[in-house]
N, C-alpha and C positions, 0 to 999 in steps of 0.2 A: 504493500500500500504506500510505501514511502515514495515510490516513483510517481504515483498518481497525485499525492499531496504536493510534490515539487512541481508537477505540471500545473496544478491549480494555482500555486503561488506565482508562477510565471505567466498565467493567463493562457496556457497552452491546452488546446482540446486534444482529444484522442485522434481526431482527423488530422490536426496539425502534425502530431507525432507520426502518424501513418505516412503522411506525405514526406516528412523528413527521412523516415526509414526507407521509403521507396527510392529516394535520391541516392541512398547508400547501398542499394541493391537488395534490400529485404522486401519481400512481397508478403504483406500482411493484410488480411481482411478485417473489417471492424469487429465482427463477433469474436474472432481469434484474439485481437488486440485487447478487447475487454476481458477475456478469460485470462490472458497473460497478466494483465495488470492486477486482477483480483487474486491471482495465485492459483487459479483452477488448472490452467494449462502449464505444466512444469517440465515438459520434455526438453531435450537438448536445444531444439530450435528456439524454444521460449527463453532459455537462458541466454542464448546469443542475442536475441532481440532485446532482452532487458539490459544487457551490457551495452548495446548500441544506444538504447534510450538513455542510459547513464551518461554516455559520452555527449549526446545531444543536450541533455540538461546541464551538464557541466559547462559546455560551450555557451549556452544561453545565460547561465548564471554569472559568467565572467563579464558579459557585456553590460 
């Protein structure tokens, strides 16, 4: 849930995150993204996507 909280603080929606992930080569559909952020989907792909989300959030927090 930390990722979702950080997104909220930055005013970033799930759609914004999905678009950023797609720019980086990750193909994620909205239902899957929601499951990943809620911790329901925990397979290796989800872990990679969460790592990419962390990178995106870190970049946005620095600006």
